[in-house]
N, C-alpha and C positions, 0 to 999 in steps of 0.2 A: 504494500500500500504506500509506503514511503517513497518508493521509486516512481509511482504514478503521480504523486503530489509534486515531486521534484521535476518530473517531465512537464507537468502543467505550468510550473513556475518558469521553466526554460522557454516554453511557448510564449509566456508573457514578456520575456526579455528579448524575444526575437532570436533565441538560440544562444545568447551570450551567457556566460557563467555568472553565478551569484557571488557576491562578496569579494570581488576582485577588480581593482581599478584597471582600466584599459583605455587605449586610444582608439576612437572610432571616428568615422566621417558621418556627421549628423545630417548631411545633406546641405549644409551651409557653405561647403567648400573649404572650411577651416576645421582641422582635426580638433576633437574635444576629448578631454579625459573624463570618463564617466565610470560608474559602477552601479550595479543593480543589487539591492538588498531586500531582505524580507523583514518587515517590522513585526512587532509583538502580536499582531492580529493576522499574520501570514499574508499581508498585502505586499506585493512586489512594487518597489519604488526605484526610480532612477535618481542617482546623485550625479550632479555635474560639479567638477572641481575646477575652480577658477585659479588663475595664476597667483592671486594675492592670498591664497589660503582659504578663501571663502568656499563654502559648500552649499550648493543650491539643491534642495530636495524637490523633485518634481512629483507631485501627488496626483495629477490628473483629476479624477472625480472624487477623491477622498477629501473630506473636510478636516480631518486630523490624522496624525500618525502617532503610534505608540512605540517607545523604545525601551528595551531592558538595559540595565547597566552594562552587561557584557557587549551588547551591540554598540553602545556609545564608546566603549573602549576600543572596539574593533574599528569604528569610524575614525578614531584618532590615529590608529595605525594606517588606515587607508589614505588619510590625508597626507601622511609622510610618503607613502608609496606613490600617490598621485603627483606629488611635488617632484619626485625623481623622474617620472615619465615626462 
């Protein structure tokens, strides 16, 4: 069952892995550093990392997001990784 849920999440990301910063072409002609994460309610969200250390959470239709402490710690690590990219 866990594999089915994971595959559904990958469909939501367009096949990109979760919890890993990566460089993609977002269609604007300029590469972007993004990551896809799962929040505390199992919603898949896209993060966009800006060059100044700012993280934009793109929520689409969600009015709020929920994070566990462990995910916030993971986000801190991803900000460092994104800066390297």
